[in-house]
N, CA, C and O atoms as a GROMACS GRO file, in nm:
protein
  616
    1MET      N    1   0.074  -0.120  -0.010
    1MET     CA    2  -0.012   0.011   0.002
    1MET      C    3   0.101   0.121  -0.016
    1MET      O    4   0.219   0.110   0.019
    2THR      N    5   0.045   0.218  -0.071
    2THR     CA    6   0.130   0.341  -0.073
    2THR      C    7   0.079   0.438   0.018
    2THR      O    8  -0.041   0.439   0.046
    3VAL      N    9   0.158   0.517   0.065
    3VAL     CA   10   0.136   0.637   0.177
    3VAL      C   11   0.141   0.757   0.089
    3VAL      O   12   0.221   0.768  -0.004
    4PHE      N   13   0.056   0.845   0.120
    4PHE     CA   14   0.061   0.975   0.058
    4PHE      C   15   0.110   1.062   0.170
    4PHE      O   16   0.048   1.082   0.274
    5SER      N   17   0.232   1.116   0.138
    5SER     CA   18   0.306   1.209   0.219
    5SER      C   19   0.330   1.321   0.161
    5SER      O   20   0.427   1.316   0.086
    6PRO      N   21   0.270   1.435   0.169
    6PRO     CA   22   0.307   1.558   0.093
    6PRO      C   23   0.440   1.605   0.162
    6PRO      O   24   0.484   1.568   0.270
    7ALA      N   25   0.493   1.696   0.069
    7ALA     CA   26   0.629   1.763   0.124
    7ALA      C   27   0.596   1.845   0.270
    7ALA      O   28   0.687   1.917   0.312
    8ARG      N   29   0.500   1.839   0.331
    8ARG     CA   30   0.467   1.894   0.445
    8ARG      C   31   0.447   2.063   0.458
    8ARG      O   32   0.471   2.140   0.550
    9GLN      N   33   0.391   2.082   0.322
    9GLN     CA   34   0.382   2.223   0.311
    9GLN      C   35   0.240   2.264   0.345
    9GLN      O   36   0.145   2.194   0.310
   10LEU      N   37   0.225   2.383   0.416
   10LEU     CA   38   0.088   2.422   0.429
   10LEU      C   39   0.008   2.458   0.314
   10LEU      O   40   0.064   2.511   0.218
   11PRO      N   41  -0.128   2.434   0.311
   11PRO     CA   42  -0.219   2.475   0.183
   11PRO      C   43  -0.215   2.626   0.179
   11PRO      O   44  -0.205   2.706   0.272
   12THR      N   45  -0.226   2.648   0.027
   12THR     CA   46  -0.233   2.797   0.002
   12THR      C   47  -0.379   2.846   0.037
   12THR      O   48  -0.475   2.769   0.039
   13ALA      N   49  -0.386   2.986   0.066
   13ALA     CA   50  -0.525   3.046   0.101
   13ALA      C   51  -0.624   2.993  -0.016
   13ALA      O   52  -0.741   2.971   0.015
   14GLU      N   53  -0.586   2.975  -0.132
   14GLU     CA   54  -0.702   2.947  -0.244
   14GLU      C   55  -0.737   2.786  -0.199
   14GLU      O   56  -0.856   2.752  -0.200
   15GLU      N   57  -0.649   2.704  -0.165
   15GLU     CA   58  -0.663   2.568  -0.139
   15GLU      C   59  -0.752   2.560  -0.004
   15GLU      O   60  -0.832   2.469   0.012
   16VAL      N   61  -0.733   2.657   0.089
   16VAL     CA   62  -0.791   2.640   0.213
   16VAL      C   63  -0.935   2.688   0.176
   16VAL      O   64  -1.020   2.617   0.229
   17ALA      N   65  -0.982   2.780   0.105
   17ALA     CA   66  -1.117   2.810   0.067
   17ALA      C   67  -1.186   2.717  -0.005
   17ALA      O   68  -1.307   2.700   0.005
   18LEU      N   69  -1.093   2.640  -0.097
   18LEU     CA   70  -1.171   2.542  -0.193
   18LEU      C   71  -1.195   2.422  -0.100
   18LEU      O   72  -1.294   2.350  -0.112
   19ALA      N   73  -1.108   2.403  -0.013
   19ALA     CA   74  -1.126   2.271   0.082
   19ALA      C   75  -1.262   2.290   0.167
   19ALA      O   76  -1.339   2.195   0.179
   20LYS      N   77  -1.292   2.423   0.231
   20LYS     CA   78  -1.380   2.459   0.329
   20LYS      C   79  -1.520   2.440   0.223
   20LYS      O   80  -1.622   2.380   0.256
   21GLU      N   81  -1.503   2.490   0.122
   21GLU     CA   82  -1.625   2.482   0.041
   21GLU      C   83  -1.678   2.317  -0.014
   21GLU      O   84  -1.794   2.279  -0.020
   22SER      N   85  -1.572   2.250  -0.045
   22SER     CA   86  -1.563   2.110  -0.081
   22SER      C   87  -1.629   2.019   0.040
   22SER      O   88  -1.723   1.940   0.029
   23SER      N   89  -1.559   2.051   0.150
   23SER     CA   90  -1.594   1.974   0.269
   23SER      C   91  -1.756   1.977   0.310
   23SER      O   92  -1.828   1.881   0.339
   24ARG      N   93  -1.784   2.104   0.305
   24ARG     CA   94  -1.934   2.146   0.325
   24ARG      C   95  -2.019   2.089   0.221
   24ARG      O   96  -2.126   2.039   0.254
   25ALA      N   97  -1.981   2.091   0.088
   25ALA     CA   98  -2.076   2.021  -0.007
   25ALA      C   99  -2.069   1.877   0.018
   25ALA      O  100  -2.177   1.819   0.012
   26LEU      N  101  -1.965   1.808   0.047
   26LEU     CA  102  -1.963   1.665   0.052
   26LEU      C  103  -2.040   1.613   0.179
   26LEU      O  104  -2.111   1.512   0.173
   27SER      N  105  -2.022   1.685   0.290
   27SER     CA  106  -2.099   1.645   0.415
   27SER      C  107  -2.217   1.619   0.410
   27SER      O  108  -2.264   1.545   0.496
   28VAL      N  109  -2.289   1.666   0.321
   28VAL     CA  110  -2.434   1.658   0.294
   28VAL      C  111  -2.471   1.508   0.257
   28VAL      O  112  -2.581   1.459   0.280
   29TYR      N  113  -2.375   1.449   0.202
   29TYR     CA  114  -2.404   1.320   0.124
   29TYR      C  115  -2.345   1.206   0.248
   29TYR      O  116  -2.357   1.085   0.226
   30LEU      N  117  -2.291   1.246   0.356
   30LEU     CA  118  -2.270   1.136   0.476
   30LEU      C  119  -2.377   1.120   0.552
   30LEU      O  120  -2.363   1.043   0.647
   31GLN      N  121  -2.503   1.181   0.534
   31GLN     CA  122  -2.623   1.166   0.632
   31GLN      C  123  -2.698   1.040   0.545
   31GLN      O  124  -2.805   1.069   0.491
   32THR      N  125  -2.658   0.935   0.533
   32THR     CA  126  -2.707   0.825   0.454
   32THR      C  127  -2.686   0.686   0.526
   32THR      O  128  -2.591   0.667   0.602
   33ARG      N  129  -2.768   0.600   0.500
   33ARG     CA  130  -2.736   0.464   0.549
   33ARG      C  131  -2.679   0.376   0.431
   33ARG      O  132  -2.643   0.260   0.447
   34ALA      N  133  -2.675   0.436   0.326
   34ALA     CA  134  -2.605   0.347   0.213
   34ALA      C  135  -2.448   0.340   0.236
   34ALA      O  136  -2.372   0.419   0.292
   35GLU      N  137  -2.431   0.236   0.181
   35GLU     CA  138  -2.272   0.191   0.203
   35GLU      C  139  -2.182   0.256   0.104
   35GLU      O  140  -2.059   0.261   0.114
   36THR      N  141  -2.264   0.311  -0.009
   36THR     CA  142  -2.180   0.404  -0.112
   36THR      C  143  -2.246   0.491  -0.175
   36THR      O  144  -2.368   0.485  -0.189
   37GLN      N  145  -2.151   0.609  -0.233
   37GLN     CA  146  -2.236   0.717  -0.271
   37GLN      C  147  -2.167   0.736  -0.432
   37GLN      O  148  -2.054   0.695  -0.460
   38GLN      N  149  -2.255   0.801  -0.524
   38GLN     CA  150  -2.184   0.821  -0.645
   38GLN      C  151  -2.157   0.964  -0.666
   38GLN      O  152  -2.247   1.045  -0.645
   39VAL      N  153  -2.033   1.004  -0.708
   39VAL     CA  154  -1.978   1.144  -0.718
   39VAL      C  155  -1.948   1.121  -0.880
   39VAL      O  156  -1.927   1.018  -0.944
   40GLU      N  157  -1.956   1.252  -0.918
   40GLU     CA  158  -1.904   1.276  -1.067
   40GLU      C  159  -1.765   1.358  -1.047
   40GLU      O  160  -1.735   1.434  -0.956
   41ILE      N  161  -1.693   1.322  -1.153
   41ILE     CA  162  -1.559   1.387  -1.188
   41ILE      C  163  -1.561   1.466  -1.277
   41ILE      O  164  -1.564   1.408  -1.386
   42LEU      N  165  -1.562   1.598  -1.287
   42LEU     CA  166  -1.547   1.676  -1.398
   42LEU      C  167  -1.421   1.695  -1.463
   42LEU      O  168  -1.330   1.759  -1.410
   43ALA      N  169  -1.411   1.643  -1.578
   43ALA     CA  170  -1.268   1.647  -1.667
   43ALA      C  171  -1.246   1.791  -1.720
   43ALA      O  172  -1.330   1.880  -1.710
   44GLU      N  173  -1.149   1.802  -1.765
   44GLU     CA  174  -1.127   1.946  -1.830
   44GLU      C  175  -1.184   1.984  -1.927
   44GLU      O  176  -1.202   2.105  -1.940
   45GLY      N  177  -1.235   1.888  -2.032
   45GLY     CA  178  -1.299   1.906  -2.147
   45GLY      C  179  -1.443   1.934  -2.113
   45GLY      O  180  -1.508   1.991  -2.201
   46GLY      N  181  -1.506   1.904  -1.999
   46GLY     CA  182  -1.621   1.929  -1.931
   46GLY      C  183  -1.697   1.790  -1.943
   46GLY      O  184  -1.818   1.792  -1.917
   47ALA      N  185  -1.646   1.685  -1.974
   47ALA     CA  186  -1.712   1.533  -1.971
   47ALA      C  187  -1.707   1.507  -1.812
   47ALA      O  188  -1.619   1.545  -1.734
   48THR      N  189  -1.825   1.432  -1.784
   48THR     CA  190  -1.816   1.394  -1.637
   48THR      C  191  -1.790   1.231  -1.643
   48THR      O  192  -1.810   1.168  -1.747
   49LYS      N  193  -1.746   1.173  -1.526
   49LYS     CA  194  -1.720   1.044  -1.499
   49LYS      C  195  -1.785   1.014  -1.382
   49LYS      O  196  -1.740   1.075  -1.285
   50PRO      N  197  -1.892   0.929  -1.357
   50PRO     CA  198  -1.944   0.887  -1.240
   50PRO      C  199  -1.852   0.793  -1.157
   50PRO      O  200  -1.808   0.692  -1.212
   51VAL      N  201  -1.820   0.820  -1.030
   51VAL     CA  202  -1.751   0.711  -0.964
   51VAL      C  203  -1.820   0.679  -0.831
   51VAL      O  204  -1.871   0.769  -0.764
   52ARG      N  205  -1.819   0.550  -0.794
   52ARG     CA  206  -1.886   0.489  -0.694
   52ARG      C  207  -1.762   0.496  -0.587
   52ARG      O  208  -1.649   0.454  -0.609
   53VAL      N  209  -1.806   0.556  -0.472
   53VAL     CA  210  -1.704   0.580  -0.345
   53VAL      C  211  -1.784   0.502  -0.226
   53VAL      O  212  -1.906   0.507  -0.210
   54PRO      N  213  -1.704   0.438  -0.155
   54PRO     CA  214  -1.749   0.368  -0.017
   54PRO      C  215  -1.787   0.509   0.067
   54PRO      O  216  -1.730   0.616   0.043
   55VAL      N  217  -1.881   0.494   0.159
   55VAL     CA  218  -1.936   0.627   0.249
   55VAL      C  219  -1.800   0.630   0.335
   55VAL      O  220  -1.749   0.741   0.352
   56THR      N  221  -1.743   0.528   0.385
   56THR     CA  222  -1.629   0.526   0.471
   56THR      C  223  -1.515   0.610   0.415
   56THR      O  224  -1.455   0.686   0.491
   57ALA      N  225  -1.480   0.600   0.277
   57ALA     CA  226  -1.386   0.674   0.215
   57ALA      C  227  -1.440   0.809   0.202
   57ALA      O  228  -1.355   0.898   0.204
   58LEU      N  229  -1.559   0.843   0.192
   58LEU     CA  230  -1.604   0.973   0.158
   58LEU      C  231  -1.591   1.054   0.296
   58LEU      O  232  -1.549   1.170   0.297
   59ARG      N  233  -1.627   0.990   0.407
   59ARG     CA  234  -1.606   1.044   0.532
   59ARG      C  235  -1.454   1.082   0.561
   59ARG      O  236  -1.426   1.187   0.619
   60MET      N  237  -1.372   1.003   0.523
   60MET     CA  238  -1.217   1.045   0.533
   60MET      C  239  -1.206   1.152   0.445
   60MET      O  240  -1.160   1.251   0.502
   61LEU      N  241  -1.229   1.169   0.330
   61LEU     CA  242  -1.231   1.260   0.233
   61LEU      C  243  -1.274   1.391   0.313
   61LEU      O  244  -1.191   1.480   0.323
   62VAL      N  245  -1.380   1.404   0.361
   62VAL     CA  246  -1.456   1.516   0.424
   62VAL      C  247  -1.348   1.546   0.535
   62VAL      O  248  -1.294   1.657   0.540
   63ASP      N  249  -1.320   1.448   0.621
   63ASP     CA  250  -1.224   1.490   0.718
   63ASP      C  251  -1.082   1.557   0.686
   63ASP      O  252  -1.024   1.631   0.766
   64ILE      N  253  -1.034   1.523   0.564
   64ILE     CA  254  -0.916   1.561   0.505
   64ILE      C  255  -0.942   1.724   0.456
   64ILE      O  256  -0.869   1.823   0.471
   65LEU      N  257  -1.068   1.712   0.395
   65LEU     CA  258  -1.075   1.862   0.328
   65LEU      C  259  -1.112   1.972   0.462
   65LEU      O  260  -1.091   2.092   0.450
   66THR      N  261  -1.163   1.916   0.575
   66THR     CA  262  -1.175   1.995   0.674
   66THR      C  263  -1.048   2.033   0.730
   66THR      O  264  -1.039   2.149   0.771
   67GLU      N  265  -0.933   1.947   0.741
   67GLU     CA  266  -0.823   1.978   0.800
   67GLU      C  267  -0.744   2.063   0.708
   67GLU      O  268  -0.662   2.144   0.750
   68ILE      N  269  -0.765   2.047   0.598
   68ILE     CA  270  -0.695   2.142   0.493
   68ILE      C  271  -0.773   2.286   0.489
   68ILE      O  272  -0.717   2.394   0.474
   69GLY      N  273  -0.912   2.264   0.505
   69GLY     CA  274  -0.981   2.409   0.532
   69GLY      C  275  -0.953   2.479   0.652
   69GLY      O  276  -0.992   2.594   0.672
   70GLU      N  277  -0.881   2.410   0.739
   70GLU     CA  278  -0.827   2.483   0.885
   70GLU      C  279  -0.689   2.535   0.858
   70GLU      O  280  -0.628   2.592   0.948
   71GLY      N  281  -0.635   2.517   0.732
   71GLY     CA  282  -0.502   2.530   0.702
   71GLY      C  283  -0.393   2.441   0.734
   71GLY      O  284  -0.279   2.487   0.735
   72ASN      N  285  -0.414   2.313   0.762
   72ASN     CA  286  -0.347   2.214   0.810
   72ASN      C  287  -0.301   2.128   0.692
   72ASN      O  288  -0.377   2.094   0.601
   73SER      N  289  -0.166   2.095   0.699
   73SER     CA  290  -0.125   1.993   0.610
   73SER      C  291  -0.159   1.839   0.651
   73SER      O  292  -0.140   1.811   0.769
   74VAL      N  293  -0.197   1.757   0.581
   74VAL     CA  294  -0.240   1.614   0.608
   74VAL      C  295  -0.152   1.523   0.536
   74VAL      O  296  -0.108   1.547   0.423
   75SER      N  297  -0.126   1.412   0.607
   75SER     CA  298  -0.046   1.293   0.561
   75SER      C  299  -0.159   1.174   0.594
   75SER      O  300  -0.238   1.179   0.688
   76ILE      N  301  -0.151   1.080   0.507
   76ILE     CA  302  -0.247   0.944   0.520
   76ILE      C  303  -0.135   0.842   0.545
   76ILE      O  304  -0.039   0.832   0.468
   77ILE      N  305  -0.150   0.768   0.652
   77ILE     CA  306  -0.088   0.649   0.700
   77ILE      C  307  -0.157   0.535   0.713
   77ILE      O  308  -0.254   0.527   0.789
   78PRO      N  309  -0.110   0.429   0.635
   78PRO     CA  310  -0.204   0.291   0.671
   78PRO      C  311  -0.176   0.235   0.803
   78PRO      O  312  -0.062   0.242   0.849
   79ILE      N  313  -0.273   0.179   0.867
   79ILE     CA  314  -0.275   0.135   1.004
   79ILE      C  315  -0.165   0.036   1.028
   79ILE      O  316  -0.108   0.028   1.137
   80HIS      N  317  -0.138  -0.033   0.934
   80HIS     CA  318  -0.044  -0.163   0.923
   80HIS      C  319   0.102  -0.104   0.889
   80HIS      O  320   0.194  -0.185   0.891
   81ALA      N  321   0.130   0.022   0.859
   81ALA     CA  322   0.259   0.065   0.809
   81ALA      C  323   0.344   0.075   0.945
   81ALA      O  324   0.307   0.102   1.059
   82GLU      N  325   0.476   0.044   0.892
   82GLU     CA  326   0.586   0.039   0.991
   82GLU      C  327   0.668   0.165   0.958
   82GLU      O  328   0.665   0.220   0.848
   83PHE      N  329   0.743   0.207   1.067
   83PHE     CA  330   0.823   0.318   1.080
   83PHE      C  331   0.976   0.287   1.096
   83PHE      O  332   1.017   0.188   1.157
   84THR      N  333   1.049   0.374   1.041
   84THR     CA  334   1.208   0.356   1.091
   84THR      C  335   1.205   0.404   1.223
   84THR      O  336   1.098   0.448   1.265
   85THR      N  337   1.310   0.404   1.299
   85THR     CA  338   1.318   0.481   1.434
   85THR      C  339   1.306   0.627   1.419
   85THR      O  340   1.242   0.703   1.491
   86GLN      N  341   1.379   0.657   1.312
   86GLN     CA  342   1.360   0.807   1.286
   86GLN      C  343   1.215   0.855   1.273
   86GLN      O  344   1.176   0.956   1.333
   87GLU      N  345   1.134   0.781   1.195
   87GLU     CA  346   1.016   0.843   1.172
   87GLU      C  347   0.923   0.843   1.296
   87GLU      O  348   0.848   0.937   1.323
   88ALA      N  349   0.934   0.728   1.370
   88ALA     CA  350   0.868   0.698   1.502
   88ALA      C  351   0.917   0.819   1.584
   88ALA      O  352   0.830   0.899   1.616
   89ALA      N  353   1.037   0.843   1.619
   89ALA     CA  354   1.102   0.966   1.693
   89ALA      C  355   1.024   1.082   1.648
   89ALA      O  356   0.958   1.142   1.732
   90ASP      N  357   1.023   1.121   1.524
   90ASP     CA  358   0.970   1.246   1.470
   90ASP      C  359   0.811   1.244   1.512
   90ASP      O  360   0.764   1.346   1.561
   91MET      N  361   0.736   1.137   1.494
   91MET     CA  362   0.605   1.128   1.529
   91MET      C  363   0.578   1.157   1.678
   91MET      O  364   0.481   1.225   1.713
   92LEU      N  365   0.668   1.101   1.768
   92LEU     CA  366   0.669   1.132   1.918
   92LEU      C  367   0.716   1.257   1.951
   92LEU      O  368   0.679   1.310   2.056
   93ASN      N  369   0.811   1.324   1.858
   93ASN     CA  370   0.847   1.436   1.904
   93ASN      C  371   0.968   1.435   1.991
   93ASN      O  372   0.996   1.530   2.065
   94VAL      N  373   1.047   1.316   1.982
   94VAL     CA  374   1.165   1.289   2.060
   94VAL      C  375   1.284   1.254   1.968
   94VAL      O  376   1.278   1.233   1.847
   95SER      N  377   1.392   1.250   2.048
   95SER     CA  378   1.507   1.221   1.949
   95SER      C  379   1.506   1.092   1.934
   95SER      O  380   1.434   1.021   2.004
   96ARG      N  381   1.598   1.035   1.826
   96ARG     CA  382   1.600   0.884   1.773
   96ARG      C  383   1.672   0.810   1.892
   96ARG      O  384   1.620   0.709   1.940
   97PRO      N  385   1.793   0.862   1.941
   97PRO     CA  386   1.826   0.796   2.067
   97PRO      C  387   1.747   0.778   2.182
   97PRO      O  388   1.749   0.672   2.246
   98PHE      N  389   1.686   0.864   2.208
   98PHE     CA  390   1.556   0.833   2.314
   98PHE      C  391   1.476   0.734   2.263
   98PHE      O  392   1.463   0.633   2.331
   99LEU      N  393   1.418   0.742   2.158
   99LEU     CA  394   1.329   0.637   2.098
   99LEU      C  395   1.382   0.495   2.110
   99LEU      O  396   1.318   0.398   2.148
  100VAL      N  397   1.518   0.497   2.069
  100VAL     CA  398   1.576   0.377   2.079
  100VAL      C  399   1.573   0.318   2.218
  100VAL      O  400   1.525   0.206   2.233
  101GLN      N  401   1.629   0.394   2.333
  101GLN     CA  402   1.618   0.361   2.463
  101GLN      C  403   1.466   0.307   2.504
  101GLN      O  404   1.458   0.206   2.574
  102LEU      N  405   1.349   0.374   2.459
  102LEU     CA  406   1.214   0.321   2.484
  102LEU      C  407   1.198   0.178   2.433
  102LEU      O  408   1.145   0.088   2.497
  103LEU      N  409   1.259   0.165   2.290
  103LEU     CA  410   1.231   0.039   2.257
  103LEU      C  411   1.306  -0.080   2.317
  103LEU      O  412   1.257  -0.192   2.330
  104GLU      N  413   1.431  -0.045   2.354
  104GLU     CA  414   1.510  -0.147   2.432
  104GLU      C  415   1.461  -0.178   2.577
  104GLU      O  416   1.479  -0.281   2.642
  105ARG      N  417   1.392  -0.059   2.614
  105ARG     CA  418   1.334  -0.090   2.749
  105ARG      C  419   1.192  -0.173   2.754
  105ARG      O  420   1.139  -0.212   2.857
  106GLY      N  421   1.140  -0.192   2.614
  106GLY     CA  422   1.017  -0.276   2.593
  106GLY      C  423   0.915  -0.182   2.609
  106GLY      O  424   0.806  -0.232   2.583
  107GLU      N  425   0.910  -0.066   2.642
  107GLU     CA  426   0.811   0.024   2.625
  107GLU      C  427   0.722   0.040   2.480
  107GLU      O  428   0.601   0.062   2.479
  108ILE      N  429   0.788   0.027   2.383
  108ILE     CA  430   0.718  -0.003   2.238
  108ILE      C  431   0.759  -0.107   2.189
  108ILE      O  432   0.881  -0.122   2.185
  109PRO      N  433   0.682  -0.199   2.144
  109PRO     CA  434   0.730  -0.315   2.065
  109PRO      C  435   0.800  -0.285   1.932
  109PRO      O  436   0.773  -0.184   1.866
  110PHE      N  437   0.881  -0.368   1.898
  110PHE     CA  438   0.959  -0.353   1.753
  110PHE      C  439   1.010  -0.458   1.706
  110PHE      O  440   1.024  -0.546   1.790
  111HIS      N  441   1.049  -0.489   1.584
  111HIS     CA  442   1.105  -0.602   1.532
  111HIS      C  443   1.232  -0.544   1.453
  111HIS      O  444   1.254  -0.424   1.434
  112LYS      N  445   1.308  -0.644   1.413
  112LYS     CA  446   1.423  -0.608   1.324
  112LYS      C  447   1.425  -0.651   1.187
  112LYS      O  448   1.394  -0.766   1.159
  113VAL      N  449   1.463  -0.556   1.088
  113VAL     CA  450   1.474  -0.620   0.958
  113VAL      C  451   1.619  -0.603   0.915
  113VAL      O  452   1.661  -0.493   0.879
  114GLY      N  453   1.693  -0.708   0.919
  114GLY     CA  454   1.830  -0.707   0.922
  114GLY      C  455   1.870  -0.658   1.052
  114GLY      O  456   1.832  -0.714   1.155
  115ALA      N  457   1.960  -0.534   1.052
  115ALA     CA  458   2.014  -0.478   1.166
  115ALA      C  459   1.926  -0.347   1.217
  115ALA      O  460   1.939  -0.284   1.322
  116HIS      N  461   1.834  -0.327   1.113
  116HIS     CA  462   1.750  -0.210   1.137
  116HIS      C  463   1.613  -0.224   1.220
  116HIS      O  464   1.529  -0.308   1.186
  117ARG      N  465   1.596  -0.142   1.324
  117ARG     CA  466   1.452  -0.166   1.399
  117ARG      C  467   1.347  -0.107   1.318
  117ARG      O  468   1.365  -0.007   1.249
  118ARG      N  469   1.236  -0.169   1.326
  118ARG     CA  470   1.104  -0.118   1.249
  118ARG      C  471   0.978  -0.125   1.394
  118ARG      O  472   0.967  -0.215   1.478
  119VAL      N  473   0.920  -0.031   1.385
  119VAL     CA  474   0.815   0.003   1.465
  119VAL      C  475   0.673   0.002   1.399
  119VAL      O  476   0.665   0.067   1.294
  120ARG      N  477   0.567  -0.056   1.438
  120ARG     CA  478   0.458  -0.034   1.380
  120ARG      C  479   0.385   0.071   1.406
  120ARG      O  480   0.391   0.105   1.524
  121TYR      N  481   0.301   0.152   1.324
  121TYR     CA  482   0.228   0.256   1.348
  121TYR      C  483   0.145   0.241   1.461
  121TYR      O  484   0.149   0.329   1.547
  122GLN      N  485   0.071   0.143   1.474
  122GLN     CA  486  -0.028   0.138   1.582
  122GLN      C  487   0.037   0.131   1.727
  122GLN      O  488  -0.018   0.167   1.832
  123ASP      N  489   0.156   0.083   1.714
  123ASP     CA  490   0.235   0.063   1.855
  123ASP      C  491   0.284   0.204   1.880
  123ASP      O  492   0.277   0.240   1.998
  124VAL      N  493   0.326   0.279   1.806
  124VAL     CA  494   0.366   0.424   1.818
  124VAL      C  495   0.238   0.523   1.877
  124VAL      O  496   0.253   0.610   1.963
  125VAL      N  497   0.119   0.490   1.816
  125VAL     CA  498   0.002   0.548   1.847
  125VAL      C  499  -0.035   0.506   1.973
  125VAL      O  500  -0.061   0.600   2.048
  126SER      N  501  -0.046   0.390   2.026
  126SER     CA  502  -0.096   0.330   2.137
  126SER      C  503   0.008   0.402   2.242
  126SER      O  504  -0.033   0.466   2.339
  127TYR      N  505   0.133   0.387   2.216
  127TYR     CA  506   0.222   0.453   2.329
  127TYR      C  507   0.211   0.609   2.352
  127TYR      O  508   0.223   0.663   2.462
  128LYS      N  509   0.184   0.681   2.222
  128LYS     CA  510   0.146   0.818   2.258
  128LYS      C  511   0.020   0.851   2.329
  128LYS      O  512   0.009   0.950   2.401
  129GLU      N  513  -0.075   0.765   2.307
  129GLU     CA  514  -0.191   0.778   2.379
  129GLU      C  515  -0.188   0.751   2.534
  129GLU      O  516  -0.252   0.812   2.620
  130LYS      N  517  -0.094   0.642   2.553
  130LYS     CA  518  -0.082   0.613   2.694
  130LYS      C  519  -0.008   0.748   2.767
  130LYS      O  520  -0.049   0.804   2.869
  131ILE      N  521   0.107   0.785   2.692
  131ILE     CA  522   0.166   0.886   2.767
  131ILE      C  523   0.102   1.022   2.785
  131ILE      O  524   0.127   1.102   2.875
  132ASP      N  525   0.008   1.037   2.679
  132ASP     CA  526  -0.078   1.161   2.688
  132ASP      C  527  -0.179   1.148   2.816
  132ASP      O  528  -0.193   1.234   2.904
  133ALA      N  529  -0.235   1.042   2.808
  133ALA     CA  530  -0.314   1.017   2.938
  133ALA      C  531  -0.253   1.039   3.067
  133ALA      O  532  -0.306   1.100   3.160
  134GLU      N  533  -0.128   0.980   3.068
  134GLU     CA  534  -0.045   1.006   3.184
  134GLU      C  535  -0.022   1.148   3.224
  134GLU      O  536  -0.045   1.193   3.337
  135ARG      N  537   0.029   1.219   3.114
  135ARG     CA  538   0.052   1.362   3.134
  135ARG      C  539  -0.092   1.440   3.183
  135ARG      O  540  -0.104   1.513   3.281
  136SER      N  541  -0.180   1.408   3.100
  136SER     CA  542  -0.338   1.461   3.147
  136SER      C  543  -0.349   1.444   3.289
  136SER      O  544  -0.376   1.543   3.357
  137LYS      N  545  -0.330   1.326   3.348
  137LYS     CA  546  -0.361   1.279   3.480
  137LYS      C  547  -0.276   1.364   3.564
  137LYS      O  548  -0.332   1.426   3.654
  138ALA      N  549  -0.138   1.380   3.548
  138ALA     CA  550  -0.069   1.451   3.604
  138ALA      C  551  -0.089   1.604   3.630
  138ALA      O  552  -0.068   1.662   3.737
  139LEU      N  553  -0.138   1.665   3.502
  139LEU     CA  554  -0.189   1.813   3.512
  139LEU      C  555  -0.290   1.826   3.583
  139LEU      O  556  -0.298   1.922   3.660
  140ASP      N  557  -0.393   1.731   3.574
  140ASP     CA  558  -0.518   1.750   3.683
  140ASP      C  559  -0.474   1.738   3.805
  140ASP      O  560  -0.527   1.816   3.884
  141ALA      N  561  -0.392   1.664   3.851
  141ALA     CA  562  -0.352   1.653   3.999
  141ALA      C  563  -0.256   1.787   4.033
  141ALA      O  564  -0.262   1.834   4.147
  142LEU      N  565  -0.192   1.831   3.961
  142LEU     CA  566  -0.120   1.981   3.972
  142LEU      C  567  -0.222   2.080   3.990
  142LEU      O  568  -0.214   2.165   4.079
  143ALA      N  569  -0.336   2.070   3.893
  143ALA     CA  570  -0.432   2.177   3.898
  143ALA      C  571  -0.514   2.160   4.048
  143ALA      O  572  -0.535   2.254   4.125
  144LYS      N  573  -0.546   2.053   4.066
  144LYS     CA  574  -0.612   2.032   4.196
  144LYS      C  575  -0.531   2.057   4.314
  144LYS      O  576  -0.586   2.105   4.413
  145GLN      N  577  -0.414   2.032   4.318
  145GLN     CA  578  -0.322   2.059   4.427
  145GLN      C  579  -0.333   2.226   4.430
  145GLN      O  580  -0.378   2.283   4.530
  146ALA      N  581  -0.291   2.294   4.320
  146ALA     CA  582  -0.287   2.436   4.297
  146ALA      C  583  -0.412   2.515   4.375
  146ALA      O  584  -0.399   2.608   4.455
  147GLN      N  585  -0.534   2.456   4.331
  147GLN     CA  586  -0.653   2.505   4.394
  147GLN      C  587  -0.675   2.494   4.539
  147GLN      O  588  -0.732   2.577   4.610
  148GLU      N  589  -0.614   2.362   4.582
  148GLU     CA  590  -0.607   2.335   4.736
  148GLU      C  591  -0.523   2.436   4.810
  148GLU      O  592  -0.546   2.468   4.926
  149LEU      N  593  -0.417   2.490   4.733
  149LEU     CA  594  -0.323   2.578   4.805
  149LEU      C  595  -0.354   2.708   4.784
  149LEU      O  596  -0.275   2.797   4.818
  150ASN      N  597  -0.473   2.736   4.728
  150ASN     CA  598  -0.515   2.872   4.699
  150ASN      C  599  -0.393   2.953   4.624
  150ASN      O  600  -0.340   3.055   4.667
  151MET      N  601  -0.366   2.899   4.526
  151MET     CA  602  -0.234   2.955   4.440
  151MET      C  603  -0.312   3.047   4.340
  151MET      O  604  -0.242   3.071   4.241
  152GLY      N  605  -0.410   3.094   4.337
  152GLY     CA  606  -0.488   3.201   4.242
  152GLY      C  607  -0.579   3.126   4.134
  152GLY      O  608  -0.644   3.189   4.051
  153TYR      N  609  -0.580   3.002   4.141
  153TYR     CA  610  -0.679   2.932   4.029
  153TYR      C  611  -0.804   2.902   4.114
  153TYR      O  612  -0.808   2.819   4.205
  154GLU      N  613  -0.899   2.975   4.075
  154GLU     CA  614  -1.052   2.940   4.106
  154GLU      C  615  -1.139   2.891   4.022
  154GLU      O  616  -1.255   2.869   4.059
   0.00000   0.00000   0.00000
């Protein structure tokens, strides 16, 4: 499976406006119990080509357009994708040596392809969700403590 990964540049103002308009127009067709929807592609010469699209894919397209409409760049990664240690470190916003330590301590599963470590996308996401939940819990505890000590938070 191929992964769409643009050069990570932000969309232009024209692309943002078009994405907002497109996501609004397409979202109307998500209110269906049908498993597919038919859309028409308009070619440069004016000819149209009907294309049947699974509603799940249409939902993803609306989500992508919504993100672009908010000025965000978007990447699509298959759930079974495998990352190099550098790609996984980039996703977690940590250094590659720190990520390797996490792998060696068994905090994130990995396997080797030759001498190179590979990390499953789903395992990186699971680890990120776990540490985000731990951080949130710690912040809640700190906020509660600050309120109990009357540190100006009410």
